[in-house]
C-alpha positions as YAML, in Angstrom:
chain: A
units: angstrom
residues:
- id: 1
  name: MET
  ca: [19.91, 5.49, 3.94]
- id: 2
  name: VAL
  ca: [19.52, 8.54, 1.61]
- id: 3
  name: HIS
  ca: [15.81, 7.58, 0.64]
- id: 4
  name: LYS
  ca: [15.16, 7.57, 4.59]
- id: 5
  name: ALA
  ca: [16.68, 10.81, 5.37]
- id: 6
  name: ILE
  ca: [14.63, 12.60, 2.33]
- id: 7
  name: VAL
  ca: [11.77, 11.77, 3.97]
- id: 8
  name: ALA
  ca: [12.71, 12.22, 7.31]
- id: 9
  name: SER
  ca: [14.05, 15.93, 6.14]
- id: 10
  name: LEU
  ca: [10.61, 16.76, 4.27]
- id: 11
  name: LEU
  ca: [8.26, 15.34, 7.43]
- id: 12
  name: LEU
  ca: [10.68, 17.56, 9.80]
- id: 13
  name: GLY
  ca: [9.95, 20.84, 7.68]
- id: 14
  name: THR
  ca: [6.34, 20.01, 7.43]
- id: 15
  name: ALA
  ca: [5.88, 19.42, 11.36]
- id: 16
  name: ILE
  ca: [7.59, 22.56, 11.92]
- id: 17
  name: ALA
  ca: [5.12, 24.56, 9.90]
- id: 18
  name: VAL
  ca: [2.37, 23.57, 11.92]
- id: 19
  name: PRO
  ca: [0.00, 26.21, 12.87]
- id: 20
  name: THR
  ca: [-1.69, 24.29, 15.59]
- id: 21
  name: SER
  ca: [0.23, 26.06, 18.55]
- id: 22
  name: SER
  ca: [0.47, 30.12, 19.88]
- id: 23
  name: ASN
  ca: [4.53, 29.28, 20.39]
- id: 24
  name: ARG
  ca: [5.77, 28.22, 16.91]
- id: 25
  name: ASP
  ca: [9.19, 27.79, 18.84]
- id: 26
  name: ALA
  ca: [8.40, 25.38, 20.93]
- id: 27
  name: VAL
  ca: [7.17, 23.26, 18.07]
- id: 28
  name: SER
  ca: [10.11, 23.97, 16.33]
- id: 29
  name: LYS
  ca: [12.10, 22.89, 19.00]
- id: 30
  name: ALA
  ca: [10.17, 19.52, 19.97]
- id: 31
  name: VAL
  ca: [10.40, 18.39, 16.49]
- id: 32
  name: SER
  ca: [13.75, 19.04, 16.00]
- id: 33
  name: LYS
  ca: [14.74, 17.28, 19.53]
- id: 34
  name: ARG
  ca: [13.54, 14.08, 17.98]
- id: 35
  name: ALA
  ca: [14.62, 14.46, 14.05]
- id: 36
  name: VAL
  ca: [14.73, 11.19, 12.56]
- id: 37
  name: GLY
  ca: [12.21, 9.88, 15.25]
- id: 38
  name: GLU
  ca: [11.99, 6.44, 16.28]
- id: 39
  name: ILE
  ca: [12.34, 3.80, 13.47]
- id: 40
  name: VAL
  ca: [11.15, -0.29, 13.18]
- id: 41
  name: THR
  ca: [14.99, -2.02, 14.31]
- id: 42
  name: SER
  ca: [13.82, -5.45, 13.53]
- id: 43
  name: THR
  ca: [13.57, -7.76, 10.49]
- id: 44
  name: ILE
  ca: [9.86, -6.56, 10.22]
- id: 45
  name: ALA
  ca: [10.94, -2.57, 9.08]
- id: 46
  name: ARG
  ca: [9.47, -1.60, 5.95]
- id: 47
  name: PHE
  ca: [10.49, 1.56, 4.43]
- id: 48
  name: ASP
  ca: [9.44, 1.32, 1.06]
- id: 49
  name: ASN
  ca: [5.88, 1.48, 1.57]
- id: 50
  name: SER
  ca: [5.05, 2.31, -2.34]
- id: 51
  name: ASN
  ca: [3.03, -0.91, -3.24]
- id: 52
  name: GLY
  ca: [-0.21, -0.11, -2.33]
- id: 53
  name: ALA
  ca: [-1.50, -3.49, -3.89]
- id: 54
  name: ASP
  ca: [1.03, -5.12, -1.50]
- id: 55
  name: GLY
  ca: [-1.95, -7.66, 0.55]
- id: 56
  name: ILE
  ca: [-4.71, -10.25, -0.36]
- id: 57
  name: GLY
  ca: [-6.83, -7.58, -1.72]
- id: 58
  name: ALA
  ca: [-10.50, -5.98, 0.34]
- id: 59
  name: GLY
  ca: [-10.27, -9.13, 2.43]
- id: 60
  name: ALA
  ca: [-14.05, -9.72, 4.33]
- id: 61
  name: ASP
  ca: [-15.76, -7.67, 6.43]
- id: 62
  name: SER
  ca: [-15.86, -10.23, 9.30]
- id: 63
  name: TYR
  ca: [-14.78, -10.08, 13.08]
- id: 64
  name: THR
  ca: [-12.91, -13.38, 14.38]
- id: 65
  name: LEU
  ca: [-12.35, -13.11, 18.22]
- id: 66
  name: TYR
  ca: [-8.53, -13.92, 18.71]
- id: 67
  name: LEU
  ca: [-6.47, -14.45, 22.57]
- id: 68
  name: GLY
  ca: [-3.38, -15.25, 23.38]
- id: 69
  name: ASP
  ca: [-0.31, -13.78, 22.85]
- id: 70
  name: GLY
  ca: [-0.40, -12.33, 18.92]
- id: 71
  name: SER
  ca: [1.61, -15.21, 17.45]
- id: 72
  name: VAL
  ca: [0.46, -17.59, 14.09]
- id: 73
  name: GLY
  ca: [0.43, -19.95, 16.58]
- id: 74
  name: ALA
  ca: [-2.12, -19.24, 18.80]
- id: 75
  name: GLY
  ca: [-4.30, -18.60, 15.56]
- id: 76
  name: TRP
  ca: [-3.85, -15.03, 14.97]
- id: 77
  name: PRO
  ca: [-3.32, -13.97, 11.63]
- id: 78
  name: ASP
  ca: [-0.16, -14.22, 9.46]
- id: 79
  name: GLN
  ca: [0.90, -10.87, 7.39]
- id: 80
  name: THR
  ca: [0.27, -13.32, 4.17]
- id: 81
  name: THR
  ca: [-3.14, -12.58, 5.36]
- id: 82
  name: TRP
  ca: [-3.38, -8.85, 5.61]
- id: 83
  name: VAL
  ca: [-5.48, -7.02, 2.93]
- id: 84
  name: SER
  ca: [-4.05, -4.26, 0.36]
- id: 85
  name: PHE
  ca: [-3.12, -1.23, 1.75]
- id: 86
  name: ASP
  ca: [-4.80, 1.04, -1.23]
- id: 87
  name: ASP
  ca: [-8.11, -1.62, -0.77]
- id: 88
  name: MET
  ca: [-7.96, -0.90, 2.69]
- id: 89
  name: PHE
  ca: [-7.68, 2.46, 2.95]
- id: 90
  name: ALA
  ca: [-10.58, 1.77, 0.44]
- id: 91
  name: ALA
  ca: [-12.52, 0.50, 2.32]
- id: 92
  name: ASN
  ca: [-12.18, 2.81, 5.49]
- id: 93
  name: LYS
  ca: [-13.12, 5.92, 3.59]
- id: 94
  name: ALA
  ca: [-16.74, 6.16, 4.17]
- id: 95
  name: THR
  ca: [-16.07, 5.75, 7.60]
- id: 96
  name: MET
  ca: [-13.22, 8.45, 7.41]
- id: 97
  name: LEU
  ca: [-16.43, 10.95, 6.15]
- id: 98
  name: SER
  ca: [-18.61, 10.57, 8.29]
- id: 99
  name: SER
  ca: [-16.97, 9.78, 11.75]
- id: 100
  name: CYS
  ca: [-16.79, 13.19, 13.31]
- id: 101
  name: THR
  ca: [-20.49, 13.61, 13.47]
- id: 102
  name: ASN
  ca: [-20.71, 10.72, 15.91]
- id: 103
  name: LEU
  ca: [-17.24, 11.93, 17.57]
- id: 104
  name: GLY
  ca: [-18.54, 14.80, 19.06]
- id: 105
  name: GLY
  ca: [-20.63, 16.17, 17.11]
- id: 106
  name: GLU
  ca: [-17.65, 18.62, 14.97]
- id: 107
  name: ALA
  ca: [-17.77, 18.50, 11.21]
- id: 108
  name: ASN
  ca: [-16.73, 15.86, 9.53]
- id: 109
  name: THR
  ca: [-13.72, 14.35, 7.57]
- id: 110
  name: SER
  ca: [-13.49, 16.10, 4.00]
- id: 111
  name: GLU
  ca: [-11.98, 14.84, 0.94]
- id: 112
  name: ASP
  ca: [-9.19, 17.07, 1.11]
- id: 113
  name: GLU
  ca: [-8.11, 16.09, 4.67]
- id: 114
  name: VAL
  ca: [-8.93, 12.41, 3.49]
- id: 115
  name: GLN
  ca: [-6.48, 12.65, 0.76]
- id: 116
  name: ALA
  ca: [-3.99, 14.33, 3.68]
- id: 117
  name: ILE
  ca: [-4.54, 11.40, 5.73]
- id: 118
  name: HIS
  ca: [-3.61, 9.00, 3.16]
- id: 119
  name: ASP
  ca: [-0.31, 11.02, 2.20]
- id: 120
  name: GLY
  ca: [0.47, 11.58, 6.14]
- id: 121
  name: ILE
  ca: [0.33, 7.62, 6.42]
- id: 122
  name: GLU
  ca: [2.47, 7.04, 3.75]
- id: 123
  name: ALA
  ca: [5.07, 9.87, 4.64]
- id: 124
  name: ALA
  ca: [5.01, 8.21, 8.56]
- id: 125
  name: ALA
  ca: [5.21, 5.00, 6.91]
- id: 126
  name: ALA
  ca: [8.53, 5.65, 4.83]
- id: 127
  name: ALA
  ca: [10.20, 7.67, 7.75]
- id: 128
  name: SER
  ca: [9.93, 5.30, 10.82]
- id: 129
  name: GLY
  ca: [9.88, 1.45, 8.81]
- id: 130
  name: VAL
  ca: [5.76, 0.87, 10.28]
- id: 131
  name: ASP
  ca: [4.27, -0.90, 7.61]
- id: 132
  name: HIS
  ca: [1.53, 1.60, 6.35]
- id: 133
  name: ARG
  ca: [-1.33, -0.86, 6.69]
- id: 134
  name: PHE
  ca: [-0.61, -1.27, 10.47]
- id: 135
  name: ILE
  ca: [-0.83, 2.63, 10.86]
- id: 136
  name: LEU
  ca: [-3.67, 3.12, 8.96]
- id: 137
  name: ALA
  ca: [-5.15, -0.12, 11.08]
- id: 138
  name: VAL
  ca: [-4.06, 2.14, 14.24]
- id: 139
  name: LEU
  ca: [-5.88, 4.93, 13.16]
- id: 140
  name: MET
  ca: [-9.02, 3.75, 12.83]
- id: 141
  name: GLN
  ca: [-9.09, 2.16, 16.27]
- id: 142
  name: GLU
  ca: [-8.03, 5.05, 17.46]
- id: 143
  name: SER
  ca: [-10.18, 8.26, 15.79]
- id: 144
  name: LYS
  ca: [-11.84, 6.55, 12.61]
- id: 145
  name: GLY
  ca: [-10.30, 8.69, 10.61]
- id: 146
  name: CYS
  ca: [-12.22, 12.14, 12.38]
- id: 147
  name: VAL
  ca: [-9.09, 14.78, 12.18]
- id: 148
  name: ARG
  ca: [-11.49, 16.83, 14.43]
- id: 149
  name: VAL
  ca: [-11.31, 14.62, 17.01]
- id: 150
  name: GLY
  ca: [-11.38, 15.40, 20.70]
- id: 151
  name: THR
  ca: [-8.13, 15.59, 22.84]
- id: 152
  name: THR
  ca: [-8.33, 13.11, 25.60]
- id: 153
  name: ASN
  ca: [-6.66, 13.11, 29.56]
- id: 154
  name: PHE
  ca: [-6.88, 10.56, 31.52]
- id: 155
  name: GLY
  ca: [-3.72, 11.15, 33.09]
- id: 156
  name: VAL
  ca: [-1.60, 11.83, 29.90]
- id: 157
  name: ARG
  ca: [-2.89, 14.02, 27.13]
- id: 158
  name: ASN
  ca: [-3.75, 12.54, 24.10]
- id: 159
  name: PRO
  ca: [-4.45, 14.26, 20.56]
- id: 160
  name: GLY
  ca: [-5.23, 13.46, 17.35]
- id: 161
  name: LEU
  ca: [-5.61, 10.64, 14.46]
- id: 162
  name: LEU
  ca: [-3.49, 8.27, 16.45]
- id: 163
  name: GLN
  ca: [-4.60, 10.17, 19.93]
- id: 164
  name: ASP
  ca: [-0.79, 9.81, 20.34]
- id: 165
  name: HIS
  ca: [1.25, 10.47, 23.74]
- id: 166
  name: ASP
  ca: [1.30, 14.79, 24.64]
- id: 167
  name: GLY
  ca: [1.91, 15.67, 20.89]
- id: 168
  name: LEU
  ca: [1.76, 18.52, 19.28]
- id: 169
  name: ALA
  ca: [-0.82, 18.28, 16.51]
- id: 170
  name: THR
  ca: [-4.35, 18.58, 17.11]
- id: 171
  name: CYS
  ca: [-7.40, 20.34, 15.60]
- id: 172
  name: ASN
  ca: [-9.37, 20.05, 18.31]
- id: 173
  name: GLU
  ca: [-8.24, 21.24, 21.93]
- id: 174
  name: GLY
  ca: [-9.58, 23.25, 24.38]
- id: 175
  name: GLY
  ca: [-12.75, 24.73, 22.51]
- id: 176
  name: VAL
  ca: [-10.58, 25.28, 19.40]
- id: 177
  name: VAL
  ca: [-11.79, 23.28, 16.20]
- id: 178
  name: GLN
  ca: [-10.01, 23.87, 13.07]
- id: 179
  name: ASN
  ca: [-11.73, 24.03, 9.95]
- id: 180
  name: PRO
  ca: [-10.82, 23.33, 7.38]
- id: 181
  name: CYS
  ca: [-7.83, 20.84, 9.57]
- id: 182
  name: PRO
  ca: [-4.22, 21.82, 7.98]
- id: 183
  name: SER
  ca: [-2.55, 19.24, 5.66]
- id: 184
  name: ALA
  ca: [0.47, 19.99, 7.87]
- id: 185
  name: THR
  ca: [-1.38, 19.41, 10.80]
- id: 186
  name: ILE
  ca: [-2.90, 16.12, 9.73]
- id: 187
  name: ALA
  ca: [0.89, 15.04, 8.34]
- id: 188
  name: GLN
  ca: [2.29, 15.80, 12.04]
- id: 189
  name: MET
  ca: [-0.51, 14.17, 14.22]
- id: 190
  name: ILE
  ca: [0.48, 10.68, 11.84]
- id: 191
  name: LEU
  ca: [4.04, 11.29, 12.37]
- id: 192
  name: GLU
  ca: [3.90, 12.10, 16.43]
- id: 193
  name: GLY
  ca: [1.63, 9.01, 16.60]
- id: 194
  name: VAL
  ca: [4.35, 6.70, 14.74]
- id: 195
  name: ALA
  ca: [7.40, 8.00, 15.67]
- id: 196
  name: GLY
  ca: [6.56, 9.27, 18.95]
- id: 197
  name: THR
  ca: [6.85, 12.73, 20.92]
- id: 198
  name: ALA
  ca: [9.12, 14.29, 23.01]
- id: 199
  name: THR
  ca: [8.08, 12.23, 26.00]
- id: 200
  name: GLY
  ca: [6.47, 9.16, 24.37]
- id: 201
  name: ASP
  ca: [6.66, 6.25, 21.81]
- id: 202
  name: GLY
  ca: [4.80, 5.79, 18.71]
- id: 203
  name: LEU
  ca: [3.80, 2.86, 17.01]
- id: 204
  name: ALA
  ca: [7.36, 2.08, 15.99]
- id: 205
  name: ASN
  ca: [8.91, 2.05, 19.28]
- id: 206
  name: THR
  ca: [6.02, -0.56, 20.77]
- id: 207
  name: ILE
  ca: [6.88, -2.71, 17.67]
- id: 208
  name: ASN
  ca: [10.14, -2.78, 18.92]
- id: 209
  name: GLN
  ca: [9.34, -3.05, 22.55]
- id: 210
  name: ALA
  ca: [7.12, -6.42, 21.56]
- id: 211
  name: GLY
  ca: [10.21, -8.08, 21.68]
- id: 212
  name: THR
  ca: [9.62, -10.29, 18.90]
- id: 213
  name: SER
  ca: [10.23, -9.86, 14.77]
- id: 214
  name: ASP
  ca: [7.44, -12.00, 13.48]
- id: 215
  name: VAL
  ca: [4.25, -10.57, 13.08]
- id: 216
  name: SER
  ca: [3.24, -10.80, 16.45]
- id: 217
  name: ALA
  ca: [5.13, -7.75, 17.30]
- id: 218
  name: PHE
  ca: [2.45, -5.61, 15.47]
- id: 219
  name: TYR
  ca: [0.27, -7.07, 17.53]
- id: 220
  name: ARG
  ca: [1.65, -6.85, 20.77]
- id: 221
  name: GLY
  ca: [3.20, -3.44, 19.51]
- id: 222
  name: ALA
  ca: [-0.46, -2.57, 19.06]
- id: 223
  name: ARG
  ca: [-1.23, -3.38, 22.72]
- id: 224
  name: ILE
  ca: [1.65, -1.78, 24.59]
- id: 225
  name: TYR
  ca: [0.69, 1.59, 21.82]
- id: 226
  name: ASN
  ca: [-2.74, 1.10, 23.98]
- id: 227
  name: SER
  ca: [-1.73, 0.29, 27.35]
- id: 228
  name: GLY
  ca: [1.98, 0.72, 28.06]
- id: 229
  name: SER
  ca: [2.76, -2.65, 28.17]
- id: 230
  name: ILE
  ca: [1.80, -6.47, 28.25]
- id: 231
  name: SER
  ca: [0.30, -8.49, 30.26]
- id: 232
  name: SER
  ca: [2.39, -10.62, 32.46]
- id: 233
  name: THR
  ca: [0.62, -13.61, 31.46]
- id: 234
  name: GLY
  ca: [1.47, -12.34, 27.38]
- id: 235
  name: ASN
  ca: [-2.06, -12.76, 26.47]
- id: 236
  name: LEU
  ca: [-3.07, -9.52, 24.83]
- id: 237
  name: GLU
  ca: [-6.66, -9.30, 26.03]
- id: 238
  name: SER
  ca: [-4.98, -9.17, 29.51]
- id: 239
  name: ASN
  ca: [-4.04, -6.16, 31.40]
- id: 240
  name: VAL
  ca: [-5.59, -2.28, 31.52]
- id: 241
  name: ALA
  ca: [-7.51, -0.19, 29.01]
- id: 242
  name: THR
  ca: [-9.12, -1.85, 25.95]
- id: 243
  name: HIS
  ca: [-8.90, -5.79, 26.03]
- id: 244
  name: CYS
  ca: [-10.14, -5.86, 22.63]
- id: 245
  name: TYR
  ca: [-7.64, -3.11, 21.14]
- id: 246
  name: ALA
  ca: [-4.97, -5.97, 19.72]
- id: 247
  name: SER
  ca: [-7.85, -8.30, 18.17]
- id: 248
  name: ASP
  ca: [-9.26, -5.43, 16.78]
- id: 249
  name: VAL
  ca: [-6.12, -4.05, 14.96]
- id: 250
  name: ALA
  ca: [-5.75, -7.63, 13.43]
- id: 251
  name: ASN
  ca: [-9.20, -7.97, 12.24]
- id: 252
  name: ARG
  ca: [-8.67, -4.35, 10.58]
- id: 253
  name: LEU
  ca: [-5.93, -5.55, 9.20]
- id: 254
  name: THR
  ca: [-7.28, -8.51, 7.28]
- id: 255
  name: GLY
  ca: [-10.72, -6.35, 6.18]
- id: 256
  name: TRP
  ca: [-13.18, -5.80, 9.07]
- id: 257
  name: VAL
  ca: [-14.66, -2.13, 9.13]
- id: 258
  name: ASN
  ca: [-18.35, -2.47, 9.36]
- id: 259
  name: SER
  ca: [-19.77, -5.99, 10.64]
- id: 260
  name: ALA
  ca: [-20.25, -6.40, 14.27]
- id: 261
  name: SER
  ca: [-17.53, -7.45, 17.08]
- id: 262
  name: ALA
  ca: [-17.63, -10.61, 18.41]
- id: 263
  name: CYS
  ca: [-14.98, -9.33, 21.10]
- id: 264
  name: THR
  ca: [-16.54, -9.73, 24.31]
- id: 265
  name: CYS
  ca: [-13.62, -8.64, 26.59]
- id: 266
  name: ASP
  ca: [-14.52, -5.65, 27.26]
- id: 267
  name: SER
  ca: [-18.54, -5.76, 27.87]
- id: 268
  name: ASP
  ca: [-17.72, -9.08, 29.94]
- id: 269
  name: PRO
  ca: [-13.94, -9.67, 30.44]
- id: 270
  name: ALA
  ca: [-14.82, -12.94, 31.96]
- id: 271
  name: SER
  ca: [-15.82, -14.40, 28.96]
- id: 272
  name: CYS
  ca: [-12.30, -14.03, 27.34]
- id: 273
  name: GLY
  ca: [-10.14, -15.13, 30.80]
- id: 274
  name: VAL
  ca: [-8.83, -11.24, 31.15]
- id: 275
  name: VAL
  ca: [-6.17, -11.14, 34.04]
- id: 276
  name: LEU
  ca: [-5.21, -7.38, 34.72]
- id: 277
  name: ASN
  ca: [-1.80, -7.65, 35.16]
...
């Protein structure tokens, strides 16, 4: 408990200092409101993410289409087949350094900003119990590591590296782009996506909502993060939003970076038997 309390306290202090809003009191208040933030409550919680060599190494940059409920029995990858965090981060670094050009034409993420992403992931993982590899996989899925990714709004405002639920931290909104993006802002972007915001769940709670305590909780949690719920069929390719989302995240966790995707669920939903409920 001491370890978690110390990390949460550090994150709280960092978040309050983020210079992304003219109303610093509002930032302070919102962060204080959730103080400790969401934590994973099942047996898959992992608060000690200090081991960066925690997987099979770099894995293979290839794509396998996964369909079904996210269970190993349905063919989804067991956690023992996940890559190591250090290898995963190194493999995705080149994408982080070049992705902003393709996401709105802003200045690319710098080396210092990449380091801030690394540190922000580690801090949020320690505070929330979410495996740092899962955080990195979802971050790459949402923004490809572009710290100046634009804020989207299709009924709910989604800012930052994890395109979270109406969070406070962003380095690109309303025509205001920050370069460099402050390390404190980067840390808060990640924390809000992992531990939640005043109005929406982060990855910790979507894992809790998955209703399982094995590796399927990560894949189910990813789908909930993307679409808000899981299809009544239980299949992660079904329901609204991005049909390939959970499969993409599973592939990122086993080494996928640049190879062609084999998922046709978004371009041709019928090919995957997608059901929209």
